[in-house]
C-alpha positions in Angstrom: -9.7 -22.5 -3.4 -6.4 -23.8 -4.7 -3.5 -22.5 -6.5 -0.2 -24.4 -7.2 3.4 -23.0 -7.8 6.5 -25.2 -8.0 6.8 -27.3 -4.8 4.1 -25.1 -3.1 0.5 -25.6 -2.7 -1.5 -22.3 -2.1 -5.0 -22.5 -0.4 -7.2 -19.4 -0.2 -8.8 -19.9 3.2 -10.2 -17.3 5.6 -8.0 -17.1 8.6 -9.6 -18.9 11.6 -11.1 -16.7 14.3 -8.6 -18.2 16.9 -5.5 -17.7 14.8 -3.3 -15.5 16.9 -2.3 -12.3 14.9 1.1 -10.5 15.5 0.5 -7.6 17.9 4.0 -6.1 17.7 4.0 -2.4 17.7 4.7 -0.7 14.6 8.6 -0.4 14.0 8.5 2.9 12.3 6.9 6.1 14.0 6.3 7.5 10.6 4.5 4.6 9.1 0.9 5.7 10.1 1.4 9.2 8.9 2.8 8.0 5.7 0.0 5.5 5.1 -2.7 8.0 6.1 -1.2 10.5 3.8 -1.3 8.1 0.8 -5.0 7.1 1.4 -6.4 10.6 2.2 -5.5 12.1 -1.2 -6.9 9.0 -2.9 -10.1 9.3 -1.2 -10.6 13.0 -1.8 -9.8 12.5 -5.5 -12.5 9.7 -5.6 -9.9 7.0 -6.4 -11.2 4.6 -3.5 -14.5 2.9 -4.9 -17.0 1.7 -2.1 -15.7 -1.9 -2.6 -12.1 -1.0 -2.5 -9.8 -1.3 0.4 -6.8 0.6 1.6 -4.9 -1.1 4.4 -2.1 -0.1 6.7 -0.5 -2.8 9.0 -3.4 -5.2 8.3 -3.2 -8.9 7.9 -3.3 -10.5 4.2 -3.2 -14.1 4.3 -3.0 -17.3 2.5 -2.2 -20.9 3.4 0.9 -22.2 2.0 1.4 -26.0 2.3 -1.4 -26.0 4.6 0.0 -23.5 7.1 -1.4 -20.0 7.3 0.8 -17.2 6.3 -0.2 -13.6 7.3 2.0 -10.5 6.2 0.9 -6.8 7.1 2.3 -4.5 4.6 2.8 -0.9 5.7 0.2 0.0 3.0 -1.9 -1.9 0.3 -4.5 -0.9 -2.2 -7.1 -3.7 -3.0 -9.2 -2.6 -5.9 -12.3 -4.8 -5.0 -13.7 -7.0 -2.4 -16.5 -9.5 -2.8 -17.8 -9.9 0.8 -19.3 -7.5 3.3 -16.7 -5.2 5.0 -17.6 -7.0 8.4 -16.1 -10.1 7.0 -12.5 -8.6 6.5 -12.4 -6.5 9.7 -9.6 -8.8 11.1 -7.9 -10.1 7.9 -8.3 -10.5 4.2 -7.8 -13.5 1.8 -7.3 -12.7 -1.7 -9.0 -14.7 -4.2 -11.6 -16.0 -1.6 -12.8 -12.6 -0.6 -11.8 -10.5 -3.5 -9.2 -9.4 -5.7 -5.4 -9.5 -5.0 -3.9 -6.3 -4.0 -2.5 -4.4 -7.0 0.2 -2.5 -4.7 1.9 -3.1 -1.3 4.3 -0.9 0.3 7.0 -1.3 3.0 8.6 1.6 4.6 12.0 1.0 5.9 13.4 1.8 9.5 16.1 0.9 11.7 14.8 -2.6 12.5 15.2 -5.0 9.7 11.8 -6.1 8.6 12.6 -8.8 6.0 11.5 -6.5 3.0 13.8 -8.1 0.8 13.6 -11.5 2.0 12.9 -14.4 -0.4 13.0 -17.2 2.2 10.7 -19.8 0.7 10.4 -22.0 3.8 7.8 -21.3 6.6 7.3 -18.8 7.5 8.3 -17.3 4.1 9.9 -13.9 3.5 7.8 -10.7 2.5 9.3 -10.4 -0.9 8.5 -14.3 -1.6 5.2 -13.9 -0.2 4.3 -10.7 -2.3 5.8 -12.1 -5.4 5.3 -15.9 -5.5 2.1 -16.3 -3.4 0.0 -13.3 -3.7 1.6 -12.1 -6.9 1.0 -8.4 -6.2 1.8 -6.5 -9.5 3.7 -3.5 -7.8 5.8 -3.8 -4.8 7.1 -0.6 -3.4 10.0 -0.2 -0.9 10.5 3.5 0.6 13.0 4.7 2.9 11.4 7.8 4.6 14.6 9.3 5.9 16.3 9.7 2.5 13.5 9.9 0.3 14.8 6.9 -1.5 12.1 4.7 -3.4 12.5 1.2 -5.1 9.6 0.3 -7.2 9.3 -3.1 -8.6 6.7 -4.8 -11.1 5.9 -8.4 -11.6 7.2 -9.5 -15.1 7.0 -12.9 -16.0 6.5 -14.1 -12.5 9.4 -12.1 -10.9 10.0 -8.6 -9.6 11.9 -6.3 -11.8 13.0 -3.1 -10.6 11.4 -0.1 -12.8 13.1 3.2 -14.1 11.1 6.2 -13.1 10.1 8.9 -15.7 11.6 12.1 -16.2 9.8 13.7 -13.1 11.1 10.6 -11.1 7.7 9.0 -10.6 6.2 5.7 -11.6 2.8 5.1 -13.2 0.5 2.7 -11.3 -2.0 1.7 -14.3 -4.4 0.0 -12.0 -5.0 3.2 -10.1 -4.5 5.6 -13.0 -2.0 7.7 -11.1 1.8 8.3 -10.8 3.4 7.5 -7.5 6.5 9.6 -6.6 8.3 11.6 -3.5 7.5 14.8 -2.5 9.2 16.8 0.3 7.4 19.0 2.8 5.5 19.2 5.9 2.3 17.6 7.1 0.9 17.2 10.6 4.1 18.3 12.3 6.3 15.9 10.3 8.7 17.7 7.8 10.5 15.2 5.4 9.8 12.8 2.5 6.3 11.6 1.5 5.0 9.1 -1.0 2.3 11.2 -3.0 0.1 10.6 -6.2 0.0 12.6 -9.3 -2.7 12.3 -12.1 -1.9 11.7 -15.8 -1.5 15.4 -16.4 0.9 15.9 -13.8 -1.3 17.4 -11.1 -0.6 16.7 -7.5 -3.5 15.0 -5.6 -4.1 17.3 -2.6 -4.6 16.5 1.1 -7.6 17.8 2.7 -5.7 20.8 4.5 -4.2 21.7 1.1 -7.6 21.8 -0.6 -9.0 24.1 2.3 -5.8 26.3 2.2 -6.0 26.6 -1.7 -9.7 27.6 -1.5 -9.1 30.1 1.0 -6.5 31.7 -0.8 -8.6 31.8 -4.0 -11.5 33.5 -1.8 -9.1 36.0 -0.3 -7.8 36.8 -3.8 -11.5 37.5 -4.9 -12.0 40.0 -1.8 -13.8 37.4 0.3 -12.7 36.7 3.7 -13.2 32.8 4.5 -14.8 31.6 7.7 -12.5 29.9 10.1 
């Protein structure tokens, strides 16, 4: 499959089995926890259909001018794949194997990771790849230490920064939820988290939160929950 943008030829090809993927360790100790938290509440709320994918540090690829480019966003949501999951264990090629991610996220760390790089030459920067090659609708950049979030949306082929609503949240239409920042504790980490809220402003809960809420309701009814 072939797509063209000015001076660039994009081919949607499966990554060769012998292509060596970057095996550098995650540069942010919080990245796995932040990503898992985003996915868990979506799954519990039934927002991840069987043919959808949520990914973390997982290769999303395309060939630009006949050279393979692979980026591994800290978190991404792919609404639908069209191939068996066995075919996308190692990497994923949009258009060829399913839909383009509707949202990608990068979590900032002390190590400069090129989140703002618009470098068009090989290998292209992350911003350029998400905006001009994949054309992902939503690009989120999050600073876990300060809780600062930048939300960009593709508008006329370019990312434009968004203004949050009165609750400092951003509507992600393709998922049908608001995304925002929450401060609290999960799995021995206290700090800022990215979380989801439904259209009525209800926070999507993690599994432990749901269990704790149910236990409190049982105790209020005079029933001691089983441990």
